C-alpha positions as YAML, in Angstrom:
chain: A
units: angstrom
residues:
- id: 1
  name: MET
  ca: [19.99, -4.17, -9.91]
- id: 2
  name: ILE
  ca: [17.77, -2.08, -7.65]
- id: 3
  name: VAL
  ca: [14.63, -3.91, -8.81]
- id: 4
  name: ALA
  ca: [16.23, -7.24, -7.96]
- id: 5
  name: SER
  ca: [17.13, -6.00, -4.48]
- id: 6
  name: ILE
  ca: [13.57, -4.76, -3.89]
- id: 7
  name: ILE
  ca: [12.14, -8.12, -4.93]
- id: 8
  name: ALA
  ca: [14.72, -9.98, -2.85]
- id: 9
  name: SER
  ca: [13.85, -7.86, 0.18]
- id: 10
  name: ALA
  ca: [10.13, -8.52, -0.26]
- id: 11
  name: VAL
  ca: [10.72, -12.25, -0.59]
- id: 12
  name: LEU
  ca: [12.95, -12.25, 2.51]
- id: 13
  name: ILE
  ca: [10.32, -10.39, 4.53]
- id: 14
  name: ALA
  ca: [7.65, -12.83, 3.33]
- id: 15
  name: LEU
  ca: [9.81, -15.82, 4.27]
- id: 16
  name: LEU
  ca: [10.34, -14.38, 7.74]
- id: 17
  name: GLU
  ca: [6.76, -13.34, 8.47]
- id: 18
  name: ALA
  ca: [4.47, -15.77, 6.66]
- id: 19
  name: PRO
  ca: [5.42, -19.11, 8.28]
- id: 20
  name: ALA
  ca: [4.73, -17.87, 11.81]
- id: 21
  name: LEU
  ca: [1.37, -16.45, 10.80]
- id: 22
  name: TRP
  ca: [0.54, -19.68, 8.95]
- id: 23
  name: ARG
  ca: [1.37, -21.81, 12.00]
- id: 24
  name: LYS
  ca: [-0.79, -19.60, 14.24]
- id: 25
  name: GLN
  ca: [-3.54, -19.77, 11.61]
- id: 26
  name: SER
  ca: [-3.78, -15.99, 11.65]
- id: 27
  name: TRP
  ca: [-5.41, -15.83, 8.25]
- id: 28
  name: LYS
  ca: [-6.48, -12.18, 8.36]
- id: 29
  name: GLU
  ca: [-3.04, -11.04, 9.44]
- id: 30
  name: LEU
  ca: [-1.37, -13.24, 6.80]
- id: 31
  name: TRP
  ca: [-3.65, -11.83, 4.12]
- id: 32
  name: THR
  ca: [-2.93, -8.27, 5.28]
- id: 33
  name: VAL
  ca: [0.83, -8.82, 5.27]
- id: 34
  name: CYS
  ca: [0.68, -10.33, 1.78]
- id: 35
  name: VAL
  ca: [-1.44, -7.53, 0.34]
- id: 36
  name: LEU
  ca: [0.58, -4.70, 1.90]
- id: 37
  name: LEU
  ca: [3.93, -6.30, 1.09]
- id: 38
  name: THR
  ca: [2.89, -6.87, -2.53]
- id: 39
  name: ALA
  ca: [1.56, -3.32, -2.89]
- id: 40
  name: GLY
  ca: [4.70, -1.88, -1.32]
- id: 41
  name: ALA
  ca: [6.96, -3.96, -3.55]
- id: 42
  name: PHE
  ca: [5.06, -2.92, -6.70]
- id: 43
  name: LEU
  ca: [5.16, 0.76, -5.75]
- id: 44
  name: SER
  ca: [8.86, 0.53, -4.90]
- id: 45
  name: VAL
  ca: [9.66, -1.11, -8.23]
- id: 46
  name: ALA
  ca: [7.57, 1.51, -10.07]
- id: 47
  name: GLN
  ca: [9.43, 4.30, -8.30]
- id: 48
  name: ALA
  ca: [12.80, 2.67, -9.03]
- id: 49
  name: LEU
  ca: [11.88, 2.48, -12.72]
- id: 50
  name: HIS
  ca: [10.75, 6.16, -12.66]
- id: 51
  name: LEU
  ca: [7.18, 5.27, -13.62]
- id: 52
  name: PRO
  ca: [4.43, 7.78, -12.83]
- id: 53
  name: ILE
  ca: [2.75, 6.95, -9.53]
- id: 54
  name: PRO
  ca: [-0.60, 8.64, -8.84]
- id: 55
  name: ASN
  ca: [-0.76, 10.97, -5.87]
- id: 56
  name: PRO
  ca: [-3.37, 9.87, -3.28]
- id: 57
  name: VAL
  ca: [-4.09, 13.50, -2.36]
- id: 58
  name: GLY
  ca: [-6.01, 13.87, -5.62]
- id: 59
  name: TRP
  ca: [-8.38, 11.04, -4.67]
- id: 60
  name: ILE
  ca: [-8.83, 12.45, -1.17]
- id: 61
  name: THR
  ca: [-9.69, 15.85, -2.64]
- id: 62
  name: ILE
  ca: [-12.23, 14.31, -5.02]
- id: 63
  name: ILE
  ca: [-13.91, 12.48, -2.15]
- id: 64
  name: PHE
  ca: [-13.97, 15.21, 0.48]
- id: 65
  name: LYS
  ca: [-14.45, 18.40, -1.57]
- id: 66
  name: PRO
  ca: [-18.25, 17.97, -1.96]
- id: 67
  name: ALA
  ca: [-18.61, 17.25, 1.76]
- id: 68
  name: SER
  ca: [-16.52, 20.32, 2.56]
- id: 69
  name: GLU
  ca: [-18.70, 22.50, 0.37]
- id: 70
  name: VAL
  ca: [-21.86, 21.22, 2.06]
- id: 71
  name: VAL
  ca: [-20.47, 21.94, 5.53]
- id: 72
  name: THR
  ca: [-19.31, 25.40, 4.42]
- id: 73
  name: ARG
  ca: [-22.79, 26.21, 3.08]
- id: 74
  name: LEU
  ca: [-24.42, 24.96, 6.29]
- id: 75
  name: LEU
  ca: [-22.17, 27.07, 8.49]
- id: 76
  name: SER
  ca: [-22.44, 30.26, 6.41]
...
């Protein structure tokens, strides 16, 4: 039931937003809305189904830890 309501909400948002962007020929904005809405819907469905969702903090740590160590060594 909850998955159906998430999908219905995403479709409703798409039906409200996409036609105006299409008429204005705002292709970048339309693409952005589609990508973010799809990603948000998938993550919401995954959370509703209690599937494991990776934490973005882990990726941020992997990216910035080497840079942090370099700056720490330079300032020591």
